[in-house]
C-alpha positions as CSV (number, residue, x, y, z in Angstrom):
1,M,0.0,0.0,0.0
2,Y,1.8,3.1,1.2
3,K,5.5,3.5,1.8
4,Q,6.8,4.2,5.3
5,Q,8.4,7.5,4.1
6,N,4.8,8.8,3.5
7,N,3.7,8.4,7.1
8,Q,3.9,12.2,7.3
9,M,0.5,12.1,5.5
10,E,-1.0,10.8,8.7
11,G,-0.4,14.1,10.4
12,I,-1.7,16.0,7.4
13,F,-4.9,14.2,6.6
14,V,-5.5,11.2,8.9
15,R,-6.0,12.7,12.3
16,G,-8.8,10.3,13.2
17,I,-11.8,11.1,15.3
18,E,-11.6,10.4,19.0
19,P,-14.3,8.0,20.3
20,N,-16.6,9.2,23.0
21,K,-15.3,8.5,26.4
22,D,-18.4,6.4,27.2
23,Q,-18.0,4.4,24.1
24,K,-16.9,0.8,24.7
25,L,-14.2,-0.3,22.3
26,S,-14.1,-3.8,20.9
27,K,-11.2,-6.1,21.7
28,V,-9.6,-5.7,18.3
29,A,-10.0,-2.0,18.5
30,E,-8.1,-1.9,21.8
31,I,-5.3,-4.2,20.6
32,T,-4.7,-2.5,17.3
33,R,-5.4,1.1,18.5
34,W,-7.1,1.7,15.3
35,R,-8.2,5.2,14.2
36,E,-11.3,5.9,12.2
37,V,-10.8,7.4,8.8
38,S,-13.6,9.4,7.1
39,P,-14.2,9.5,3.3
40,L,-12.6,12.9,3.1
41,E,-9.4,11.9,5.0
42,L,-9.0,8.7,2.8
43,K,-9.6,10.6,-0.4
44,L,-7.1,13.4,0.4
45,T,-4.5,10.9,1.6
46,V,-4.7,8.9,-1.7
47,L,-4.7,12.1,-3.8
48,Y,-1.6,13.3,-1.9
49,E,0.1,9.9,-2.7
50,V,-0.7,10.5,-6.4
51,A,0.7,14.0,-6.3
52,I,4.1,13.0,-4.8
53,C,4.7,9.7,-6.5
54,E,5.9,10.7,-9.9
55,E,7.7,7.4,-10.6
56,K,4.7,5.1,-10.5
57,K,1.0,5.3,-11.5
58,I,-1.4,5.0,-8.6
59,D,-4.6,3.0,-9.2
60,L,-7.2,5.0,-7.3
61,E,-9.8,2.2,-7.3
62,K,-7.2,-0.2,-5.8
63,E,-6.2,2.2,-3.1
64,N,-9.9,2.5,-2.2
65,S,-10.2,-1.3,-1.6
66,C,-10.1,-3.2,1.6
67,P,-7.0,-5.6,1.7
68,I,-9.3,-8.3,3.3
69,C,-12.5,-8.4,1.3
70,F,-11.2,-6.4,-1.8
71,C,-14.4,-4.4,-1.9
72,E,-14.5,-0.6,-2.0
73,L,-13.7,1.0,1.4
74,Y,-16.2,3.8,0.6
75,D,-18.5,3.5,-2.4
76,D,-17.6,5.6,-5.4
77,L,-15.0,7.6,-3.4
78,F,-13.3,8.9,-6.5
79,K,-16.4,9.3,-8.7
80,K,-17.7,12.1,-6.5
81,N,-16.3,15.4,-7.5
82,E,-18.2,17.7,-5.1
83,L,-15.6,18.5,-2.5
84,D,-18.0,20.6,-0.6
85,H,-20.3,17.5,-0.2
86,Q,-17.3,15.6,1.2
87,I,-16.5,18.3,3.7
88,E,-20.1,18.5,4.7
89,Q,-20.1,14.7,5.4
90,Q,-16.9,15.1,7.4
91,G,-18.6,17.7,9.6
92,L,-21.6,15.4,10.1
93,M,-19.4,12.6,11.2
94,I,-17.5,14.7,13.7
95,M,-20.8,16.0,15.1
96,Q,-22.2,12.5,15.4
97,K,-19.0,11.2,17.2
98,N,-19.3,14.2,19.6
99,G,-22.9,13.4,20.3
100,D,-24.1,16.8,19.0
101,N,-26.4,15.2,16.4
102,P,-26.9,11.5,17.1
103,K,-29.7,11.2,14.5
104,Q,-27.6,11.7,11.4
105,P,-28.2,9.3,8.5
106,D,-26.1,6.2,7.9
107,E,-23.8,8.0,5.4
108,G,-22.3,9.8,8.4
109,I,-21.1,6.6,10.0
110,I,-17.4,5.8,9.6
111,F,-16.7,2.3,8.3
112,V,-13.0,2.5,7.7
113,V,-10.0,2.4,10.1
114,K,-6.2,2.6,10.0
115,L,-4.2,0.3,12.2
116,G,-2.2,2.1,14.9
117,N,1.4,0.9,14.3
118,C,1.7,-0.3,10.7
119,S,4.7,0.9,8.8
120,G,2.4,2.0,6.0
121,M,-1.0,3.6,5.5
122,H,-3.1,0.5,5.7
123,F,-6.9,1.0,5.6
124,F,-9.5,-1.6,6.4
125,H,-13.2,-2.1,6.9
126,K,-14.0,-2.3,10.6
127,D,-16.2,-5.3,10.0
128,C,-13.5,-7.1,8.0
129,L,-11.0,-6.7,10.9
130,E,-13.5,-7.8,13.4
131,N,-14.3,-11.0,11.4
132,Q,-10.6,-11.7,10.8
133,F,-10.0,-11.4,14.5
134,K,-12.8,-13.8,15.4
135,A,-11.8,-16.3,12.7
136,G,-8.2,-16.4,14.0
137,G,-9.3,-18.3,17.0
138,S,-7.4,-16.0,19.5
139,D,-8.6,-13.1,21.5
140,Q,-5.0,-11.9,22.1
141,F,-3.5,-10.8,18.7
142,L,-4.2,-9.8,15.1
143,K,-1.7,-9.8,12.2
144,C,-2.0,-7.0,9.6
145,S,-2.8,-8.7,6.3
146,V,-0.6,-6.2,4.4
147,C,2.6,-6.0,6.3
148,S,2.2,-8.8,8.9
149,H,2.8,-6.5,11.9
150,I,1.6,-8.3,15.0
151,Y,-0.9,-6.5,17.3
152,G,-1.2,-7.9,20.8
153,K,0.6,-11.1,21.9
154,Q,0.6,-14.1,19.6
155,I,0.3,-17.4,21.4
156,G,1.0,-20.7,19.6
157,G,-0.1,-24.2,20.0
158,M,3.1,-25.7,21.3
159,P,2.7,-28.5,23.9
160,S,4.0,-27.9,27.4
161,G,7.7,-28.4,28.0
162,R,10.9,-27.0,29.3
163,M,13.7,-24.8,27.9
164,T,17.1,-24.7,29.7
165,W,20.4,-23.1,28.8
166,S,23.9,-22.6,30.0
167,T,27.2,-21.3,28.7
168,Q,30.0,-23.7,27.8
169,R,33.6,-23.2,26.7
170,M,33.2,-23.6,23.0
171,T,34.1,-21.4,20.0
172,L,31.6,-21.4,17.2
173,P,33.0,-21.0,13.7
174,G,32.6,-17.4,12.6
175,F,32.7,-16.1,16.2
176,E,36.3,-16.8,17.2
177,K,36.4,-13.7,19.4
178,S,34.0,-15.4,21.8
179,Q,35.4,-18.4,23.8
180,F,32.0,-19.4,25.1
181,A,28.7,-20.6,23.5
182,I,25.2,-20.7,24.8
183,V,23.8,-24.2,24.6
184,I,20.0,-24.5,24.7
185,N,18.1,-27.6,25.5
186,Y,14.4,-28.1,24.7
187,E,12.4,-30.9,26.3
188,I,8.8,-31.5,25.1
189,P,7.4,-34.7,26.6
190,S,4.9,-36.9,24.8
191,G,1.3,-36.3,25.7
192,T,-2.2,-35.6,24.5
193,L,-3.5,-32.5,22.7
194,P,-6.7,-30.7,23.8
195,T,-8.3,-32.4,20.8
196,G,-7.6,-35.8,22.4
197,V,-4.9,-36.7,19.8
198,R,-1.7,-38.4,21.2
199,F,1.6,-36.9,20.0
200,N,5.3,-37.8,20.4
201,G,7.5,-35.3,22.2
202,T,11.1,-34.3,21.4
203,N,14.5,-33.3,22.9
204,R,16.5,-30.7,20.9
205,T,19.7,-28.8,21.4
206,A,20.6,-25.5,19.8
207,Y,23.7,-23.2,19.9
208,L,24.3,-19.4,20.0
209,P,27.6,-17.5,20.4
210,D,27.8,-15.9,23.9
211,N,28.2,-12.4,22.6
212,K,25.8,-9.4,22.6
213,E,23.8,-10.5,19.6
214,G,23.7,-14.1,20.7
215,Q,22.4,-13.0,24.1
216,E,19.7,-10.9,22.4
217,I,18.6,-13.9,20.3
218,L,18.5,-16.0,23.5
219,C,16.1,-13.5,25.1
220,L,13.8,-13.6,22.1
221,F,14.0,-17.5,22.0
222,A,13.0,-17.6,25.7
223,E,10.0,-15.3,25.1
224,A,9.0,-17.3,22.0
225,F,9.0,-20.4,24.2
226,R,6.8,-18.7,26.8
227,R,4.4,-17.8,24.0
228,R,4.5,-21.5,22.7
229,L,5.9,-20.5,19.3
230,I,9.1,-22.7,19.1
231,F,7.5,-26.0,18.2
232,N,4.3,-27.3,16.7
233,V,2.7,-30.7,16.5
234,G,2.5,-31.9,12.9
235,T,4.1,-34.2,10.3
236,S,7.9,-34.8,10.5
237,I,9.7,-33.7,7.3
238,T,12.5,-36.3,7.9
239,T,10.4,-39.4,8.8
240,G,6.9,-38.5,7.4
241,Q,5.3,-39.6,10.7
242,Q,2.3,-37.7,11.9
243,N,1.6,-36.2,15.3
244,Q,5.2,-35.4,16.0
245,T,6.7,-32.4,17.8
246,V,8.4,-30.4,15.1
247,W,10.2,-27.1,14.7
248,G,8.0,-24.1,14.0
249,T,9.1,-21.2,11.7
250,I,11.9,-19.9,14.0
251,H,15.0,-21.6,12.8
252,H,17.7,-22.8,15.3
253,K,21.3,-23.9,14.8
254,T,21.3,-27.5,16.0
255,S,25.0,-28.1,15.4
256,P,27.9,-26.0,16.5
257,H,29.7,-26.5,13.2
258,G,29.3,-27.9,9.7
259,G,27.9,-24.8,8.1
260,T,24.4,-24.2,6.7
261,S,24.2,-27.7,5.1
262,H,24.4,-29.2,8.6
263,F,22.3,-26.5,10.4
264,G,25.4,-25.2,12.0
265,Y,28.0,-22.4,11.9
266,P,29.5,-20.6,10.1
267,D,26.4,-18.8,8.6
268,P,27.0,-15.1,8.2
269,T,23.3,-14.2,7.6
270,Y,21.7,-16.4,10.3
271,F,21.2,-13.6,12.8
272,S,19.5,-11.4,10.2
273,R,17.2,-14.2,9.1
274,V,16.2,-15.4,12.5
275,K,15.5,-11.8,13.7
276,D,13.1,-11.5,10.8
277,E,11.4,-14.7,11.7
278,L,11.1,-13.6,15.3
279,A,9.9,-10.1,14.3
280,A,7.1,-11.9,12.3
281,K,5.9,-13.2,15.6
282,G,6.0,-9.7,17.2
283,L,9.4,-10.4,19.0
284,T,12.0,-7.7,18.4
285,V,15.3,-6.7,20.2
286,D,13.9,-3.2,21.1
287,L,11.3,-4.9,23.4
288,I,14.0,-6.6,25.5
289,G,13.9,-5.2,29.0
290,T,10.3,-4.0,28.7
291,E,7.8,-6.4,27.2
292,I,10.4,-9.2,26.9
293,K,12.4,-10.3,29.9
294,K,16.2,-9.8,29.8
295,E,17.8,-13.2,30.4
296,Q,21.2,-14.1,31.7
297,S,23.2,-16.2,29.3
298,R,25.2,-18.1,32.0
299,Q,22.2,-20.2,33.0
300,G,18.5,-20.2,32.9
301,R,15.2,-22.0,32.3
302,V,11.7,-21.5,31.1
303,E,8.7,-23.9,31.7
304,V,5.3,-23.7,30.1
């Protein structure tokens, strides 16, 4: 949709209309901190994008479509040429939100919102976001369908288990300046899923260099384990057996050496890739010490 460099448009056109203090917000509205966007605000924002983007042609109808249902955000937004009418409707909406004129017709109701922390100007129908939130099966998080930004706290379906770690005297290839490595052990015992299906557990070991970046990744791994995001129960790629405890989408180095072909070191781009995988779950380095616990690399454990 919109580039991050154009977020300045938000301050120009998309100010949003504050809800009444007595108005009860839905769960998804609270999590995403969405702001309502009127037809006039949306129209001016898109027209501003057209004006400043000389290198590419902007499809007005596409920009007036919801990324979830692909229907128009506001009917015939760019087919109406009466700016005075748009301004009048903006005034009606503000009056209605402030309670000055609660009996305005339906065209004064705002149906479109912008999510609070997306890196671009992503607009959605309220109802589409509400339905996506309900269909996701969780009342704790929502993922933007445009940029995948996580709102709230994503909790996975990993079975209960234990994560422990300690430092050992070991030099990982590519990190010769560090004489120690962080050795992580995961233990997921066999058990029964809430659905009644039996599954086989697993024991896995992973390695990180005991340096600043390795310690940061450890903190993110520990939080991912608390949120049950490290493992899933599914079909094993290596054996083809079903109902096995398998790795999720956050990759680990399960060997201290051997390179990428053996899931070990050296691997110059591993930290960059795994940080992207963690960020896709809402886990980033800047949250360490606030929303994410700062762990000590020497020794620790997490149980869920």
